[in-house]
TORDO-234518 format. One record per residue (C-alpha): x, y, z; residue number from 1; residue in three letters. Coordinates in Angstrom, 1 decimal, padded with zeros to 4 digits. Example, Ala and Ser with C-alpha at 12.3 -4.5 7.8 and 13.67 -1.06 7.14 Angstrom:
2
+--------+--------+--------+-----+--------+
!     c1 !     c2 !     c3 ! num ! residu !
+--------+--------+--------+-----+--------+
!  012.3 ! -004.5 !  007.8 !   1 !    ala !
!  013.7 ! -001.1 !  007.1 !   2 !    ser !
+--------+--------+--------+-----+--------+
This chain:
403
+--------+--------+--------+-----+--------+
!     c1 !     c2 !     c3 ! num ! residu !
+--------+--------+--------+-----+--------+
!  126.2 !  215.6 !  161.4 !   1 !    met !
!  125.7 !  211.7 !  161.5 !   2 !    ser !
!  123.7 !  209.9 !  158.6 !   3 !    glu !
!  120.4 !  208.5 !  159.1 !   4 !    ser !
!  120.4 !  204.5 !  159.0 !   5 !    ala !
!  118.6 !  204.3 !  156.3 !   6 !    asp !
!  121.2 !  206.5 !  154.2 !   7 !    asp !
!  123.8 !  204.2 !  155.3 !   8 !    ile !
!  121.9 !  201.2 !  154.3 !   9 !    leu !
!  121.4 !  202.6 !  150.8 !  10 !    thr !
!  124.4 !  204.3 !  150.0 !  11 !    lys !
!  126.8 !  202.7 !  147.8 !  12 !    pro !
!  129.6 !  200.8 !  149.3 !  13 !    leu !
!  132.9 !  202.9 !  148.5 !  14 !    gly !
!  131.0 !  206.1 !  147.8 !  15 !    val !
!  132.0 !  209.3 !  149.7 !  16 !    gly !
!  129.6 !  212.0 !  151.3 !  17 !    pro !
!  130.4 !  213.8 !  147.9 !  18 !    lys !
!  127.5 !  211.7 !  145.6 !  19 !    val !
!  125.0 !  211.6 !  148.4 !  20 !    gly !
!  122.8 !  213.1 !  146.2 !  21 !    ala !
!  123.2 !  210.8 !  143.3 !  22 !    lys !
!  122.0 !  208.1 !  146.2 !  23 !    ala !
!  119.2 !  209.6 !  147.1 !  24 !    ser !
!  118.3 !  209.4 !  142.8 !  25 !    val !
!  118.7 !  206.1 !  143.5 !  26 !    leu !
!  116.7 !  205.4 !  146.4 !  27 !    arg !
!  113.6 !  206.5 !  144.0 !  28 !    arg !
!  114.4 !  203.9 !  141.3 !  29 !    leu !
!  112.3 !  201.1 !  141.2 !  30 !    pro !
!  112.9 !  198.1 !  142.3 !  31 !    arg !
!  113.9 !  195.1 !  139.6 !  32 !    pro !
!  111.0 !  192.3 !  138.3 !  33 !    thr !
!  110.2 !  189.4 !  136.8 !  34 !    ala !
!  109.6 !  191.3 !  133.9 !  35 !    ala !
!  112.7 !  193.6 !  134.0 !  36 !    his !
!  114.1 !  189.6 !  133.9 !  37 !    ala !
!  113.0 !  188.6 !  130.7 !  38 !    val !
!  113.6 !  191.8 !  129.0 !  39 !    gly !
!  117.4 !  191.9 !  129.9 !  40 !    gly !
!  117.5 !  187.9 !  128.7 !  41 !    ala !
!  115.7 !  188.8 !  125.3 !  42 !    cys !
!  118.4 !  192.0 !  125.1 !  43 !    leu !
!  121.6 !  189.7 !  125.8 !  44 !    ala !
!  120.1 !  187.4 !  122.5 !  45 !    leu !
!  119.9 !  189.8 !  120.6 !  46 !    ala !
!  123.5 !  191.5 !  120.9 !  47 !    leu !
!  124.7 !  188.0 !  120.4 !  48 !    leu !
!  122.7 !  187.3 !  117.1 !  49 !    ala !
!  124.1 !  190.6 !  116.0 !  50 !    gly !
!  127.6 !  189.7 !  117.1 !  51 !    gly !
!  127.0 !  186.3 !  115.0 !  52 !    val !
!  125.9 !  188.3 !  112.4 !  53 !    ala !
!  129.1 !  190.6 !  112.2 !  54 !    leu !
!  131.5 !  188.3 !  112.7 !  55 !    thr !
!  130.1 !  184.8 !  111.6 !  56 !    gly !
!  131.8 !  183.2 !  114.6 !  57 !    asp !
!  129.0 !  181.7 !  117.3 !  58 !    pro !
!  131.4 !  181.9 !  119.8 !  59 !    arg !
!  132.0 !  185.4 !  119.4 !  60 !    gly !
!  135.3 !  185.5 !  118.9 !  61 !    gly !
!  136.8 !  183.1 !  121.5 !  62 !    glu !
!  140.2 !  181.0 !  120.9 !  63 !    pro !
!  139.5 !  177.4 !  119.0 !  64 !    arg !
!  142.3 !  175.0 !  116.9 !  65 !    ala !
!  141.4 !  172.8 !  113.9 !  66 !    ser !
!  142.5 !  169.3 !  113.0 !  67 !    ala !
!  142.2 !  167.6 !  109.6 !  68 !    val !
!  141.7 !  164.1 !  110.2 !  69 !    ile !
!  143.0 !  162.1 !  106.9 !  70 !    glu !
!  141.8 !  158.3 !  106.1 !  71 !    arg !
!  144.8 !  156.3 !  105.6 !  72 !    arg !
!  144.9 !  152.3 !  104.0 !  73 !    glu !
!  146.8 !  149.6 !  106.3 !  74 !    pro !
!  149.9 !  148.7 !  105.1 !  75 !    ala !
!  149.0 !  145.0 !  103.2 !  76 !    val !
!  151.4 !  142.4 !  103.3 !  77 !    ala !
!  153.1 !  141.0 !  100.1 !  78 !    pro !
!  151.4 !  138.0 !  099.0 !  79 !    pro !
!  152.6 !  134.6 !  099.7 !  80 !    gln !
!  152.9 !  132.3 !  097.1 !  81 !    his !
!  151.6 !  128.6 !  097.8 !  82 !    val !
!  153.1 !  126.1 !  095.0 !  83 !    ala !
!  149.7 !  124.2 !  092.8 !  84 !    glu !
!  147.3 !  125.8 !  094.7 !  85 !    ala !
!  143.9 !  126.8 !  093.4 !  86 !    ala !
!  140.9 !  128.1 !  095.1 !  87 !    pro !
!  137.6 !  126.2 !  095.4 !  88 !    ala !
!  135.5 !  126.3 !  092.4 !  89 !    lys !
!  131.8 !  127.3 !  094.2 !  90 !    pro !
!  129.8 !  125.4 !  092.2 !  91 !    pro !
!  127.4 !  127.2 !  089.5 !  92 !    gly !
!  124.4 !  128.8 !  089.6 !  93 !    pro !
!  123.1 !  126.2 !  087.0 !  94 !    ser !
!  124.2 !  123.3 !  089.5 !  95 !    gln !
!  121.5 !  120.9 !  090.5 !  96 !    ser !
!  122.3 !  119.8 !  094.2 !  97 !    ala !
!  122.6 !  116.2 !  092.6 !  98 !    gln !
!  125.2 !  117.4 !  090.4 !  99 !    glu !
!  126.9 !  118.7 !  093.1 ! 100 !    val !
!  126.8 !  115.7 !  095.3 ! 101 !    glu !
!  128.0 !  113.8 !  092.7 ! 102 !    gln !
!  131.0 !  116.1 !  092.0 ! 103 !    ala !
!  131.8 !  115.6 !  095.6 ! 104 !    ser !
!  131.2 !  112.2 !  096.1 ! 105 !    gly !
!  128.8 !  112.9 !  099.2 ! 106 !    val !
!  125.0 !  111.5 !  098.5 ! 107 !    ser !
!  122.3 !  112.7 !  100.4 ! 108 !    val !
!  119.2 !  110.5 !  100.8 ! 109 !    phe !
!  115.8 !  111.9 !  101.6 ! 110 !    arg !
!  112.3 !  110.7 !  100.6 ! 111 !    pro !
!  110.7 !  112.8 !  097.9 ! 112 !    ala !
!  107.9 !  115.6 !  099.0 ! 113 !    gly !
!  109.5 !  115.7 !  102.3 ! 114 !    ala !
!  110.5 !  118.4 !  103.9 ! 115 !    thr !
!  112.7 !  119.4 !  107.1 ! 116 !    ala !
!  113.1 !  118.6 !  109.8 ! 117 !    pro !
!  110.7 !  116.0 !  109.8 ! 118 !    asp !
!  112.4 !  114.3 !  106.8 ! 119 !    ala !
!  114.5 !  111.5 !  107.8 ! 120 !    pro !
!  117.9 !  112.4 !  105.8 ! 121 !    val !
!  121.0 !  110.4 !  105.3 ! 122 !    ile !
!  124.3 !  111.2 !  104.3 ! 123 !    ile !
!  126.9 !  108.9 !  102.9 ! 124 !    arg !
!  130.5 !  110.2 !  102.9 ! 125 !    val !
!  131.9 !  107.9 !  100.2 ! 126 !    pro !
!  134.8 !  106.2 !  101.8 ! 127 !    asn !
!  138.1 !  105.7 !  099.2 ! 128 !    ala !
!  138.4 !  102.2 !  099.8 ! 129 !    ser !
!  135.2 !  101.1 !  099.2 ! 130 !    gln !
!  134.5 !  098.9 !  096.2 ! 131 !    ile !
!  132.5 !  100.5 !  093.0 ! 132 !    arg !
!  130.4 !  098.7 !  091.0 ! 133 !    leu !
!  130.3 !  098.9 !  087.1 ! 134 !    asn !
!  128.2 !  101.2 !  085.7 ! 135 !    pro !
!  124.7 !  100.7 !  084.9 ! 136 !    ala !
!  123.6 !  100.4 !  082.0 ! 137 !    pro !
!  126.0 !  099.4 !  079.8 ! 138 !    asp !
!  125.2 !  099.2 !  076.6 ! 139 !    pro !
!  126.7 !  095.5 !  075.3 ! 140 !    arg !
!  124.4 !  094.2 !  077.8 ! 141 !    leu !
!  121.2 !  096.0 !  077.0 ! 142 !    thr !
!  118.5 !  096.2 !  074.3 ! 143 !    glu !
!  114.8 !  097.2 !  073.5 ! 144 !    arg !
!  112.2 !  095.5 !  074.6 ! 145 !    gly !
!  108.4 !  096.2 !  074.5 ! 146 !    arg !
!  108.3 !  097.1 !  077.6 ! 147 !    asn !
!  112.0 !  099.1 !  078.1 ! 148 !    gly !
!  115.1 !  098.0 !  078.0 ! 149 !    pro !
!  116.3 !  094.6 !  078.7 ! 150 !    leu !
!  119.8 !  092.9 !  080.1 ! 151 !    pro !
!  120.7 !  090.2 !  077.6 ! 152 !    lys !
!  124.3 !  088.8 !  076.7 ! 153 !    ile !
!  126.8 !  090.6 !  075.1 ! 154 !    gly !
!  129.9 !  090.0 !  072.8 ! 155 !    glu !
!  132.0 !  087.2 !  074.1 ! 156 !    gly !
!  129.3 !  085.7 !  076.3 ! 157 !    lys !
!  129.9 !  088.5 !  078.7 ! 158 !    val !
!  126.6 !  088.2 !  081.4 ! 159 !    arg !
!  125.4 !  090.9 !  083.3 ! 160 !    pro !
!  125.8 !  088.5 !  086.2 ! 161 !    leu !
!  129.4 !  088.4 !  085.9 ! 162 !    asp !
!  129.6 !  092.7 !  084.9 ! 163 !    val !
!  127.0 !  093.8 !  087.5 ! 164 !    tyr !
!  128.5 !  091.9 !  090.1 ! 165 !    ala !
!  129.8 !  093.0 !  093.4 ! 166 !    arg !
!  133.5 !  091.6 !  093.4 ! 167 !    pro !
!  134.1 !  089.9 !  096.5 ! 168 !    glu !
!  137.0 !  090.8 !  098.7 ! 169 !    glu !
!  139.7 !  088.4 !  099.9 ! 170 !    pro !
!  139.6 !  087.5 !  103.1 ! 171 !    gly !
!  139.5 !  084.3 !  105.0 ! 172 !    gln !
!  137.1 !  082.5 !  106.9 ! 173 !    gly !
!  133.5 !  081.0 !  107.1 ! 174 !    pro !
!  131.5 !  083.4 !  104.4 ! 175 !    arg !
!  127.8 !  084.7 !  104.9 ! 176 !    ile !
!  125.7 !  085.9 !  101.7 ! 177 !    ala !
!  122.6 !  087.9 !  102.6 ! 178 !    ile !
!  119.6 !  088.4 !  100.3 ! 179 !    leu !
!  117.2 !  091.7 !  101.7 ! 180 !    val !
!  114.2 !  091.9 !  099.4 ! 181 !    ser !
!  111.0 !  094.1 !  099.4 ! 182 !    gly !
!  112.9 !  097.6 !  098.6 ! 183 !    leu !
!  111.4 !  100.1 !  097.1 ! 184 !    gly !
!  108.4 !  100.1 !  097.8 ! 185 !    ile !
!  108.9 !  102.7 !  101.4 ! 186 !    gly !
!  111.7 !  105.3 !  100.4 ! 187 !    gln !
!  112.6 !  105.9 !  103.9 ! 188 !    ala !
!  112.6 !  102.3 !  104.9 ! 189 !    ala !
!  114.5 !  102.1 !  101.5 ! 190 !    thr !
!  116.6 !  104.2 !  101.8 ! 191 !    leu !
!  117.7 !  103.2 !  105.8 ! 192 !    gly !
!  118.7 !  099.6 !  104.6 ! 193 !    ala !
!  120.9 !  101.3 !  101.6 ! 194 !    ile !
!  122.7 !  103.6 !  104.1 ! 195 !    ala !
!  122.5 !  101.4 !  106.8 ! 196 !    arg !
!  123.1 !  097.6 !  105.6 ! 197 !    leu !
!  127.0 !  096.7 !  105.0 ! 198 !    pro !
!  127.8 !  097.2 !  101.0 ! 199 !    ala !
!  128.1 !  093.5 !  100.6 ! 200 !    ala !
!  124.6 !  092.4 !  101.5 ! 201 !    val !
!  122.7 !  092.4 !  098.8 ! 202 !    ser !
!  119.1 !  093.7 !  097.8 ! 203 !    leu !
!  116.1 !  092.8 !  095.8 ! 204 !    ala !
!  113.5 !  095.8 !  095.1 ! 205 !    leu !
!  109.9 !  095.1 !  094.3 ! 206 !    ser !
!  109.2 !  096.1 !  090.5 ! 207 !    pro !
!  105.9 !  098.0 !  091.7 ! 208 !    tyr !
!  108.0 !  100.8 !  093.6 ! 209 !    gly !
!  108.0 !  104.1 !  091.8 ! 210 !    ser !
!  111.4 !  105.7 !  090.9 ! 211 !    asp !
!  113.4 !  102.5 !  090.8 ! 212 !    leu !
!  115.7 !  103.6 !  088.1 ! 213 !    glu !
!  116.9 !  106.1 !  091.2 ! 214 !    lys !
!  116.6 !  104.2 !  093.8 ! 215 !    thr !
!  118.6 !  101.7 !  091.6 ! 216 !    ala !
!  121.8 !  103.4 !  091.1 ! 217 !    ala !
!  121.7 !  104.8 !  094.9 ! 218 !    arg !
!  122.1 !  101.2 !  095.8 ! 219 !    ala !
!  124.9 !  100.5 !  093.4 ! 220 !    arg !
!  126.8 !  104.1 !  094.7 ! 221 !    glu !
!  126.9 !  102.5 !  098.3 ! 222 !    ala !
!  128.0 !  099.0 !  096.7 ! 223 !    gly !
!  125.8 !  097.2 !  097.0 ! 224 !    his !
!  124.6 !  094.6 !  093.8 ! 225 !    glu !
!  120.9 !  094.3 !  093.2 ! 226 !    ile !
!  118.1 !  091.5 !  091.7 ! 227 !    leu !
!  114.7 !  092.0 !  090.9 ! 228 !    val !
!  111.4 !  090.3 !  092.4 ! 229 !    gln !
!  109.7 !  088.9 !  089.9 ! 230 !    leu !
!  105.6 !  088.2 !  091.4 ! 231 !    pro !
!  104.3 !  084.4 !  091.1 ! 232 !    met !
!  101.0 !  082.9 !  091.9 ! 233 !    glu !
!  100.6 !  081.4 !  095.7 ! 234 !    pro !
!  098.5 !  078.6 !  096.5 ! 235 !    phe !
!  095.7 !  081.0 !  098.2 ! 236 !    asp !
!  095.6 !  083.6 !  095.5 ! 237 !    tyr !
!  093.7 !  086.0 !  094.8 ! 238 !    pro !
!  093.3 !  085.9 !  098.6 ! 239 !    asp !
!  097.4 !  086.6 !  098.9 ! 240 !    ser !
!  097.9 !  088.8 !  095.6 ! 241 !    asp !
!  101.5 !  089.7 !  094.8 ! 242 !    pro !
!  100.0 !  092.6 !  092.1 ! 243 !    gly !
!  099.0 !  093.0 !  088.9 ! 244 !    pro !
!  101.6 !  091.4 !  087.4 ! 245 !    gln !
!  101.9 !  088.0 !  088.7 ! 246 !    thr !
!  103.3 !  084.6 !  086.8 ! 247 !    leu !
!  100.0 !  082.3 !  087.0 ! 248 !    leu !
!  099.8 !  078.9 !  086.8 ! 249 !    thr !
!  096.7 !  079.3 !  084.5 ! 250 !    gly !
!  098.0 !  081.6 !  081.9 ! 251 !    ser !
!  099.8 !  081.1 !  078.6 ! 252 !    arg !
!  103.6 !  081.0 !  078.7 ! 253 !    pro !
!  103.6 !  083.9 !  076.1 ! 254 !    ala !
!  101.7 !  086.0 !  079.0 ! 255 !    glu !
!  103.9 !  085.3 !  081.7 ! 256 !    asn !
!  107.3 !  085.7 !  079.4 ! 257 !    leu !
!  105.6 !  089.2 !  079.0 ! 258 !    asp !
!  105.1 !  089.9 !  082.3 ! 259 !    arg !
!  108.7 !  088.7 !  083.5 ! 260 !    thr !
!  110.1 !  091.1 !  080.7 ! 261 !    ser !
!  108.0 !  094.1 !  082.4 ! 262 !    trp !
!  109.6 !  093.4 !  085.7 ! 263 !    ala !
!  113.3 !  092.8 !  084.3 ! 264 !    leu !
!  112.9 !  096.6 !  082.6 ! 265 !    ser !
!  111.7 !  098.4 !  085.6 ! 266 !    arg !
!  115.8 !  099.4 !  086.2 ! 267 !    phe !
!  119.1 !  098.8 !  085.5 ! 268 !    pro !
!  122.3 !  096.7 !  086.7 ! 269 !    gly !
!  120.5 !  093.0 !  087.6 ! 270 !    ile !
!  122.3 !  090.3 !  088.5 ! 271 !    val !
!  119.4 !  088.1 !  088.9 ! 272 !    gly !
!  115.7 !  087.5 !  089.8 ! 273 !    val !
!  114.4 !  086.2 !  092.7 ! 274 !    val !
!  110.5 !  084.9 !  093.4 ! 275 !    asn !
!  107.9 !  087.2 !  095.2 ! 276 !    leu !
!  105.4 !  084.6 !  096.6 ! 277 !    met !
!  105.5 !  081.5 !  094.2 ! 278 !    gly !
!  104.6 !  078.5 !  095.9 ! 279 !    ala !
!  102.2 !  077.1 !  093.6 ! 280 !    lys !
!  104.0 !  078.4 !  090.7 ! 281 !    phe !
!  107.4 !  076.6 !  091.7 ! 282 !    ser !
!  105.4 !  073.4 !  091.3 ! 283 !    gly !
!  104.3 !  073.3 !  087.6 ! 284 !    glu !
!  107.1 !  073.1 !  085.6 ! 285 !    ala !
!  104.8 !  073.9 !  082.5 ! 286 !    gly !
!  104.7 !  077.0 !  083.2 ! 287 !    ala !
!  107.8 !  077.8 !  085.1 ! 288 !    leu !
!  110.3 !  076.4 !  082.5 ! 289 !    asp !
!  109.7 !  079.0 !  080.2 ! 290 !    pro !
!  110.2 !  081.9 !  082.8 ! 291 !    val !
!  113.8 !  080.6 !  084.2 ! 292 !    leu !
!  115.0 !  079.7 !  080.6 ! 293 !    lys !
!  114.3 !  083.5 !  079.7 ! 294 !    glu !
!  115.9 !  084.4 !  082.6 ! 295 !    ile !
!  118.8 !  082.3 !  081.5 ! 296 !    ala !
!  118.8 !  083.5 !  078.4 ! 297 !    gly !
!  119.4 !  086.7 !  079.4 ! 298 !    arg !
!  122.4 !  086.0 !  081.7 ! 299 !    gly !
!  120.8 !  086.6 !  084.6 ! 300 !    leu !
!  121.0 !  084.2 !  087.9 ! 301 !    gly !
!  117.5 !  083.0 !  090.2 ! 302 !    phe !
!  117.8 !  083.1 !  093.9 ! 303 !    ile !
!  115.1 !  081.1 !  095.9 ! 304 !    asp !
!  114.2 !  083.2 !  098.8 ! 305 !    asp !
!  113.3 !  079.9 !  100.6 ! 306 !    gly !
!  109.9 !  081.1 !  101.8 ! 307 !    thr !
!  108.2 !  078.6 !  100.0 ! 308 !    val !
!  108.1 !  074.9 !  100.8 ! 309 !    thr !
!  109.1 !  073.5 !  097.4 ! 310 !    arg !
!  111.6 !  075.1 !  095.9 ! 311 !    pro !
!  112.1 !  076.1 !  092.4 ! 312 !    phe !
!  114.1 !  073.7 !  090.9 ! 313 !    val !
!  116.2 !  074.7 !  087.7 ! 314 !    ala !
!  116.2 !  071.4 !  084.8 ! 315 !    gly !
!  117.5 !  071.7 !  082.3 ! 316 !    lys !
!  117.9 !  075.5 !  081.6 ! 317 !    thr !
!  121.8 !  075.7 !  082.6 ! 318 !    lys !
!  120.2 !  078.4 !  085.3 ! 319 !    leu !
!  122.6 !  080.1 !  088.0 ! 320 !    pro !
!  120.5 !  079.3 !  090.9 ! 321 !    ser !
!  120.5 !  079.4 !  094.6 ! 322 !    ala !
!  118.0 !  078.8 !  097.5 ! 323 !    arg !
!  118.5 !  080.6 !  100.5 ! 324 !    ala !
!  118.8 !  078.0 !  104.1 ! 325 !    glu !
!  117.7 !  080.5 !  106.4 ! 326 !    val !
!  115.0 !  083.1 !  106.6 ! 327 !    val !
!  116.0 !  085.4 !  109.2 ! 328 !    ile !
!  112.6 !  087.0 !  110.0 ! 329 !    asp !
!  110.3 !  084.1 !  109.1 ! 330 !    ala !
!  109.2 !  084.7 !  112.9 ! 331 !    thr !
!  109.5 !  088.5 !  113.3 ! 332 !    ala !
!  110.1 !  089.2 !  116.8 ! 333 !    arg !
!  113.7 !  090.5 !  117.8 ! 334 !    pro !
!  114.5 !  087.0 !  119.8 ! 335 !    asp !
!  113.3 !  085.1 !  117.2 ! 336 !    ala !
!  115.6 !  086.6 !  114.5 ! 337 !    ile !
!  118.2 !  086.4 !  117.1 ! 338 !    asp !
!  118.1 !  083.2 !  117.1 ! 339 !    ala !
!  118.3 !  082.6 !  113.5 ! 340 !    glu !
!  121.3 !  085.3 !  113.0 ! 341 !    leu !
!  122.7 !  082.8 !  116.1 ! 342 !    ala !
!  122.0 !  079.5 !  113.7 ! 343 !    arg !
!  123.3 !  081.0 !  110.7 ! 344 !    leu !
!  126.6 !  081.7 !  112.4 ! 345 !    glu !
!  126.7 !  078.0 !  113.1 ! 346 !    ala !
!  126.0 !  076.8 !  109.8 ! 347 !    leu !
!  128.9 !  079.1 !  108.2 ! 348 !    ala !
!  131.2 !  077.7 !  110.3 ! 349 !    arg !
!  130.1 !  074.2 !  109.7 ! 350 !    gln !
!  129.7 !  074.5 !  106.2 ! 351 !    lys !
!  132.1 !  077.5 !  104.8 ! 352 !    gly !
!  129.4 !  079.2 !  103.2 ! 353 !    phe !
!  125.7 !  080.0 !  103.7 ! 354 !    val !
!  123.0 !  082.1 !  101.6 ! 355 !    leu !
!  119.9 !  083.6 !  103.9 ! 356 !    ala !
!  117.2 !  085.8 !  102.9 ! 357 !    ser !
!  115.4 !  088.8 !  105.2 ! 358 !    ala !
!  112.6 !  091.3 !  104.2 ! 359 !    ser !
!  113.3 !  095.0 !  104.6 ! 360 !    ala !
!  111.3 !  095.3 !  107.6 ! 361 !    ala !
!  112.6 !  098.1 !  110.1 ! 362 !    gln !
!  112.7 !  095.6 !  112.9 ! 363 !    leu !
!  115.0 !  093.1 !  110.9 ! 364 !    thr !
!  117.1 !  095.9 !  109.2 ! 365 !    ile !
!  118.1 !  097.6 !  113.2 ! 366 !    asp !
!  118.9 !  093.7 !  114.0 ! 367 !    arg !
!  120.8 !  092.3 !  111.0 ! 368 !    leu !
!  122.6 !  096.2 !  111.3 ! 369 !    ser !
!  123.4 !  095.6 !  115.1 ! 370 !    arg !
!  124.4 !  091.9 !  114.3 ! 371 !    trp !
!  127.3 !  092.5 !  111.3 ! 372 !    thr !
!  129.0 !  095.5 !  113.1 ! 373 !    arg !
!  131.5 !  093.2 !  114.6 ! 374 !    asp !
!  131.2 !  089.9 !  112.5 ! 375 !    leu !
!  134.6 !  090.0 !  111.3 ! 376 !    glu !
!  136.0 !  090.3 !  114.3 ! 377 !    ala !
!  134.1 !  087.2 !  115.6 ! 378 !    arg !
!  135.7 !  085.4 !  112.3 ! 379 !    gly !
!  133.1 !  085.5 !  109.7 ! 380 !    leu !
!  132.7 !  087.7 !  106.6 ! 381 !    arg !
!  130.0 !  089.0 !  104.5 ! 382 !    leu !
!  130.2 !  088.3 !  100.5 ! 383 !    val !
!  127.6 !  089.3 !  097.4 ! 384 !    pro !
!  125.2 !  086.7 !  096.7 ! 385 !    val !
!  126.5 !  086.1 !  093.2 ! 386 !    ser !
!  129.2 !  084.4 !  094.6 ! 387 !    val !
!  126.6 !  081.6 !  094.6 ! 388 !    ala !
!  125.1 !  082.1 !  091.9 ! 389 !    leu !
!  128.7 !  082.5 !  089.8 ! 390 !    arg !
!  129.5 !  078.8 !  091.1 ! 391 !    arg !
!  132.6 !  079.2 !  092.9 ! 392 !    ala !
!  134.6 !  075.2 !  093.1 ! 393 !    pro !
!  133.7 !  075.1 !  096.3 ! 394 !    ser !
!  129.8 !  076.2 !  095.9 ! 395 !    leu !
!  129.1 !  073.6 !  093.7 ! 396 !    asp !
!  127.1 !  071.6 !  096.3 ! 397 !    lys !
!  125.3 !  074.0 !  096.6 ! 398 !    leu !
!  122.2 !  073.6 !  093.9 ! 399 !    thr !
!  118.5 !  074.6 !  094.2 ! 400 !    ser !
!  117.5 !  072.0 !  096.5 ! 401 !    ala !
!  115.4 !  072.5 !  100.1 ! 402 !    ala !
!  117.6 !  072.9 !  102.7 ! 403 !    pro !
+--------+--------+--------+-----+--------+
């Protein structure tokens, strides 16, 4: 008898007619549900956990291999011997920035209290061929005064003018000496003038500046010889006031000498004195002569900057002195300054030597810096103002007379 269709569909494959009873049992089993699936999964996890507990192997005995990784240092080449080579010694923790600058020869100029990036910073790298001035102060040329250390003539009549002066570099052609006055007041302008102007340009510092010893030292380190300005009475005093230490025609000589001593003691290394105003004081011999005699007695020179109509006359004091023939920025305009510089060149070619003066105004420094760039290419050379004060034979005709 043939099997019903239902039996054919439910009978397991490969099972003969003899297992029909078992097939009937299978037909009576319930169908798998979601609960059955969850239970099966739990059972599988339990079996896996049991296997791990028994064997200690989470992989259930799967074949595996292990490898040991060792760290080996790379081979180091033997050190090479470098003859007479020494590693650079870093600055010690106790060294200041100034000490590091001095050791390296590099000078960094920045206004006090200013911070980057707004602070104008000027870095000067020393030139191996740069002329170095003699150290200042020189104990042989210094004595103690009421207002501080004062220059003096040393043994053998050695003068500060000679010791502190910048040597004249050898060369041919007409010579020009330039004195820039009014430095030491505005620090940014002062540092700019020190760094931008050629070293042969001489600088005069106002006695009223702050931190003048450091400023003077920086100027001399850069190769500039220095002078001090001496405040003197103008005709319209006190409307025009050179300051609280002004030498006055109505003051007693002792008072004027004390004020002169104060100015001379403000910083060391000076080669001379230059007037600050003084149109009225220059014409009063009774007031002027004791001051000029004091300057000469201390081995210094005197520069008349040419800004006053009546020249300062040295008289019988044997004071080394000279008067500027050209005031470069008497009219503070670019075209006027350039015209005076052109006149200065012409006078130098005509006379062989000319002394000029200028202020420390920014415009003046800019024009001077530009003008001096190719001065030697034009057959002219700069020399310090001490050349005029030390009276080289070719300068004997340069006396304290009006141009």
